[in-house]
Legacy VTK file of the C-alpha trace (Angstrom):
# vtk DataFile Version 3.0
C-alpha trace
ASCII
DATASET POLYDATA
POINTS 350 float
-22.905 52.290 -13.614
-25.788 51.258 -15.806
-27.658 54.081 -17.492
-30.424 53.839 -14.885
-27.931 54.221 -12.046
-25.855 56.979 -13.598
-28.746 59.271 -14.462
-30.327 59.514 -11.023
-31.235 62.957 -9.768
-32.072 64.327 -6.329
-34.805 62.304 -4.576
-34.943 59.945 -7.560
-32.684 57.064 -6.453
-32.087 53.754 -8.158
-34.038 51.286 -5.980
-32.706 47.790 -5.403
-35.245 45.434 -3.832
-33.192 42.676 -2.278
-35.157 39.474 -2.414
-31.996 37.712 -1.293
-33.068 34.201 -0.306
-36.559 35.187 0.867
-37.849 32.910 -1.911
-36.667 30.051 0.356
-35.697 27.879 -2.572
-38.839 28.275 -4.680
-38.186 29.521 -8.208
-41.867 30.278 -8.763
-41.999 32.322 -5.564
-38.872 34.199 -6.592
-40.470 35.056 -9.936
-43.651 36.261 -8.248
-41.567 38.517 -6.040
-39.834 39.938 -9.124
-43.295 40.702 -10.494
-44.080 42.557 -7.274
-40.895 44.595 -7.410
-41.653 45.667 -10.964
-45.269 46.573 -10.209
-44.223 48.688 -7.228
-41.634 50.719 -9.149
-38.347 49.094 -8.148
-35.467 49.301 -10.596
-33.744 46.016 -9.726
-34.487 42.738 -7.975
-31.439 41.367 -6.197
-30.646 37.908 -4.945
-27.767 36.257 -3.057
-25.663 33.562 -4.668
-23.776 31.265 -2.323
-23.200 27.750 -1.108
-23.074 27.304 2.644
-19.955 25.130 2.435
-17.909 27.949 0.861
-19.429 30.715 2.966
-19.447 29.743 6.639
-17.699 27.334 8.991
-19.703 24.291 9.973
-18.458 24.448 13.551
-17.869 28.090 14.411
-20.122 30.590 12.604
-22.483 31.963 15.266
-25.600 33.950 14.446
-25.307 37.749 14.383
-29.008 38.412 13.807
-32.021 38.716 16.107
-32.536 35.110 17.166
-36.045 35.893 18.407
-36.943 36.370 14.725
-34.661 33.684 13.276
-33.756 31.036 15.828
-31.136 29.177 13.785
-27.985 29.411 15.956
-25.321 29.204 13.253
-24.725 30.863 9.918
-23.802 27.560 8.304
-27.112 26.005 9.330
-29.122 28.986 8.103
-27.301 29.308 4.790
-27.672 25.563 4.188
-31.447 25.982 4.136
-31.425 28.363 1.179
-28.459 27.535 -1.071
-30.249 25.287 -3.551
-30.270 27.662 -6.538
-27.625 27.158 -9.193
-26.664 28.726 -12.512
-29.828 27.460 -14.222
-32.092 29.167 -11.681
-30.219 32.469 -11.822
-30.390 32.495 -15.611
-34.149 32.033 -15.335
-34.428 34.837 -12.779
-32.340 37.170 -14.928
-34.645 36.499 -17.872
-37.725 37.061 -15.724
-36.347 40.412 -14.578
-35.733 41.377 -18.203
-39.283 40.359 -19.099
-40.512 42.703 -16.359
-38.329 45.592 -17.493
-36.113 45.691 -14.407
-32.477 44.799 -13.719
-31.321 41.495 -12.291
-28.689 41.580 -9.566
-27.271 38.937 -7.280
-24.482 39.235 -4.741
-21.750 36.637 -5.364
-20.187 35.192 -2.225
-17.490 33.138 -3.959
-15.215 33.456 -6.968
-17.077 30.901 -9.058
-20.307 32.852 -8.748
-18.651 36.041 -10.012
-17.805 34.553 -13.374
-21.261 33.311 -14.322
-23.215 36.187 -12.745
-21.235 39.090 -14.234
-22.620 38.810 -17.797
-26.177 38.805 -16.442
-25.995 42.040 -14.469
-25.415 45.780 -14.992
-23.234 45.856 -11.856
-21.836 43.477 -9.250
-22.795 43.881 -5.618
-20.318 43.207 -2.797
-21.769 42.635 0.668
-20.520 44.588 3.680
-19.058 41.472 5.253
-16.881 40.954 2.168
-15.467 44.492 2.052
-12.156 43.097 3.359
-12.283 39.969 1.166
-9.350 40.919 -1.058
-9.530 37.887 -3.409
-13.227 38.510 -4.040
-12.681 42.238 -4.593
-10.008 41.522 -7.175
-12.138 38.934 -8.957
-15.114 41.311 -9.132
-13.009 44.259 -10.303
-11.317 42.178 -12.991
-14.665 41.673 -14.749
-14.686 45.376 -15.599
-18.271 45.660 -14.384
-19.414 48.568 -12.231
-19.207 47.662 -8.549
-21.733 48.385 -5.808
-20.203 47.809 -2.378
-21.910 48.088 0.991
-19.591 49.474 3.660
-21.286 48.366 6.874
-19.153 47.597 9.952
-16.129 49.234 8.279
-13.830 52.113 9.122
-12.902 54.796 6.603
-9.388 53.339 6.469
-10.825 49.932 5.550
-13.055 51.500 2.921
-10.044 53.399 1.522
-8.104 50.166 1.184
-10.975 48.282 -0.456
-11.658 51.092 -2.921
-7.957 51.144 -3.788
-7.982 47.363 -4.375
-11.014 47.677 -6.641
-9.510 50.511 -8.666
-6.089 48.920 -9.089
-7.763 45.637 -10.079
-9.817 47.136 -12.896
-12.991 48.647 -11.450
-13.703 51.912 -13.263
-17.063 52.682 -11.642
-17.814 52.242 -7.945
-20.896 52.860 -5.818
-20.540 52.843 -2.015
-23.591 52.145 0.136
-23.676 53.300 3.734
-24.939 50.357 5.754
-25.293 49.230 9.353
-24.627 45.514 9.596
-27.175 44.859 12.298
-30.386 42.904 11.785
-32.597 44.764 12.449
-30.991 48.196 12.793
-32.610 50.315 15.536
-33.404 53.829 14.355
-30.905 55.289 16.793
-28.136 53.243 15.149
-28.951 54.086 11.511
-26.364 56.905 11.527
-27.556 58.278 8.199
-25.277 61.310 8.322
-22.527 58.932 7.215
-24.042 59.356 3.743
-22.852 62.961 3.816
-19.429 61.871 5.086
-19.091 59.324 2.278
-20.118 61.979 -0.240
-17.487 64.380 1.086
-14.781 61.708 1.091
-15.553 59.714 -2.076
-18.213 61.669 -3.968
-15.831 62.881 -6.669
-14.996 59.336 -7.730
-17.899 57.177 -6.525
-21.682 57.170 -6.443
-23.004 57.179 -2.868
-26.061 55.311 -1.636
-27.568 53.462 1.304
-28.443 49.853 2.165
-31.132 49.752 4.848
-31.849 47.276 7.638
-34.197 49.452 9.724
-37.549 47.709 10.126
-40.490 49.547 8.511
-42.888 51.452 10.751
-46.190 49.878 11.764
-47.882 51.541 8.789
-45.250 50.150 6.411
-43.476 53.460 5.868
-39.679 53.557 5.633
-38.492 56.930 6.995
-34.836 55.877 6.960
-34.953 55.483 3.186
-36.733 58.803 2.725
-34.128 60.607 4.809
-31.314 58.814 2.980
-32.747 60.042 -0.304
-33.009 63.585 1.037
-29.362 63.356 2.146
-28.369 62.624 -1.433
-28.258 58.821 -1.685
-28.435 57.942 -5.388
-28.793 54.170 -4.894
-31.039 52.617 -2.252
-31.196 48.966 -1.286
-33.630 47.227 1.040
-34.739 43.656 1.598
-37.977 42.692 -0.108
-40.454 39.980 0.824
-43.905 38.720 -0.030
-44.665 38.045 3.658
-43.256 40.253 6.420
-44.587 37.838 9.044
-42.712 34.827 7.666
-40.050 33.263 9.892
-36.483 33.996 8.856
-33.793 36.612 9.141
-34.716 38.825 6.187
-38.518 38.994 6.215
-39.410 41.089 9.268
-37.194 44.086 8.404
-38.011 43.994 4.669
-40.633 45.895 2.791
-43.247 44.148 0.666
-44.899 45.208 -2.577
-47.321 47.534 -0.802
-44.515 49.122 1.201
-42.320 49.582 -1.872
-45.195 51.132 -3.794
-45.897 53.587 -0.966
-42.186 54.420 -0.860
-41.957 55.154 -4.590
-45.053 57.360 -4.259
-43.486 59.164 -1.281
-40.356 59.761 -3.354
-42.483 61.351 -6.063
-43.935 63.717 -3.454
-40.423 64.505 -2.224
-39.287 65.358 -5.747
-42.238 67.698 -6.151
-41.430 69.365 -2.830
-37.704 69.560 -3.583
-38.235 71.184 -6.978
-35.148 72.705 -8.582
-32.140 74.509 -7.142
-33.154 77.859 -8.669
-35.896 80.246 -7.440
-39.217 79.671 -9.198
-40.181 83.212 -10.155
-42.889 82.362 -12.677
-45.212 80.813 -10.091
-44.838 83.897 -7.889
-45.550 86.637 -10.441
-48.799 87.579 -8.739
-47.050 88.072 -5.390
-44.347 90.181 -7.023
-46.985 92.364 -8.676
-49.297 92.734 -5.689
-47.473 92.017 -2.426
-44.282 94.035 -2.872
-44.289 97.599 -1.557
-44.350 100.567 -3.862
-43.678 104.250 -3.247
-46.649 106.458 -2.289
-46.872 110.061 -1.113
-47.291 110.577 2.615
-48.246 114.276 2.095
-49.083 116.696 -0.676
-46.198 117.902 -2.884
-46.277 120.981 -5.094
-44.675 121.121 -8.539
-40.879 121.380 -8.459
-40.576 120.396 -4.786
-37.605 118.235 -3.797
-38.801 114.812 -2.684
-37.742 114.227 0.950
-37.821 110.770 2.592
-40.509 111.869 5.060
-42.779 112.781 2.154
-42.912 109.160 1.066
-44.444 105.948 2.431
-43.952 102.380 1.152
-47.247 100.531 0.699
-48.234 97.206 -0.843
-49.899 97.901 -4.176
-49.907 97.009 -7.871
-49.148 100.581 -8.955
-46.212 102.911 -8.382
-42.416 102.706 -8.344
-41.069 99.668 -6.486
-39.567 100.334 -3.065
-36.269 98.920 -4.366
-35.840 102.226 -6.255
-36.184 104.353 -3.081
-32.654 105.770 -3.265
-33.119 106.848 -6.885
-36.314 108.727 -5.988
-35.317 110.608 -2.822
-33.753 114.003 -3.659
-35.381 114.282 -7.098
-38.005 116.912 -7.894
-41.683 116.270 -8.382
-42.740 117.232 -11.926
-46.254 118.371 -11.069
-48.386 118.642 -7.961
-49.377 115.302 -6.398
-51.341 114.518 -3.299
-51.075 112.343 -0.176
-52.108 108.762 -0.926
-51.081 108.946 -4.611
-48.666 106.329 -5.969
-45.450 107.812 -7.298
-44.745 106.835 -10.896
-41.700 107.395 -13.073
-43.462 110.126 -15.067
-44.100 112.084 -11.851
-40.431 112.886 -11.183
-37.853 115.014 -13.012
LINES 1 351
350 0 1 2 3 4 5 6 7 8 9 10 11 12 13 14 15 16 17 18 19 20 21 22 23 24 25 26 27 28 29 30 31 32 33 34 35 36 37 38 39 40 41 42 43 44 45 46 47 48 49 50 51 52 53 54 55 56 57 58 59 60 61 62 63 64 65 66 67 68 69 70 71 72 73 74 75 76 77 78 79 80 81 82 83 84 85 86 87 88 89 90 91 92 93 94 95 96 97 98 99 100 101 102 103 104 105 106 107 108 109 110 111 112 113 114 115 116 117 118 119 120 121 122 123 124 125 126 127 128 129 130 131 132 133 134 135 136 137 138 139 140 141 142 143 144 145 146 147 148 149 150 151 152 153 154 155 156 157 158 159 160 161 162 163 164 165 166 167 168 169 170 171 172 173 174 175 176 177 178 179 180 181 182 183 184 185 186 187 188 189 190 191 192 193 194 195 196 197 198 199 200 201 202 203 204 205 206 207 208 209 210 211 212 213 214 215 216 217 218 219 220 221 222 223 224 225 226 227 228 229 230 231 232 233 234 235 236 237 238 239 240 241 242 243 244 245 246 247 248 249 250 251 252 253 254 255 256 257 258 259 260 261 262 263 264 265 266 267 268 269 270 271 272 273 274 275 276 277 278 279 280 281 282 283 284 285 286 287 288 289 290 291 292 293 294 295 296 297 298 299 300 301 302 303 304 305 306 307 308 309 310 311 312 313 314 315 316 317 318 319 320 321 322 323 324 325 326 327 328 329 330 331 332 333 334 335 336 337 338 339 340 341 342 343 344 345 346 347 348 349
């Protein structure tokens, strides 16, 4: 993967804001959305590169989205509305991403798109619906670019086969994104534990992430993405828009600049809470010194007396031998007379 993708740590995922075709054919709008992604802390702005004629049947490509949000009844009709961008526009968008210090990505949906997009991007994204598209997989892998592949609506056997095709066709680096190919995805269908299953099955050879279609909460928060990050997702993808109320299939379940900014801030809080994988002793020195129990005398002892367990009591204090040394104290002799309530120190015993 690109350096940004490879060097992700826990709760610090590479964030892909998928503008897709939410620009609705306006290059200026697309550029403004890139600006928003950069301001909010996204690492990449992603688009979709297709022509309706090479993507969906004119006569039999029914909608699979929520038609109460996007009423267009066929995929061909919907895709025809937003397929006006060509190589010139994508070159301009790639440059605008670079000017903003973020990566440019666009999902190719045909072989021609692969060839001109590959040099512009740090990785090539394959959509869930094309996981079984063997010719496209081979074309993408042959570029030698890292591959990010969503695995929505796929079985493990299908994922195995697609990963094998990618590897045998030249892909050296692969990222698999858990995804539910349902627009929108109800929370009860998000099935985020699949991230752990993908990690167990492919984590030694692939980066694991998550592509989200769960609609944000009323306050704009995105708990599915936060949980995915906590489960170890190193790459996160979610649709991005400048107007969540706009008509269309990919606006209402997207996050906007404000939502992305809140998410990146929430991730920062998660990283602070997660800390490191080793105990932080330095910040707890005061507790170690004052809250741990130490050995005190429960009764008076005269010089030379053998120290019996019942003569001792463990109390919280900042003086005396730590209770952890109990076994090395019991059975020893007291050096000089000490009294009930005194802490027992190393110099007190023979």
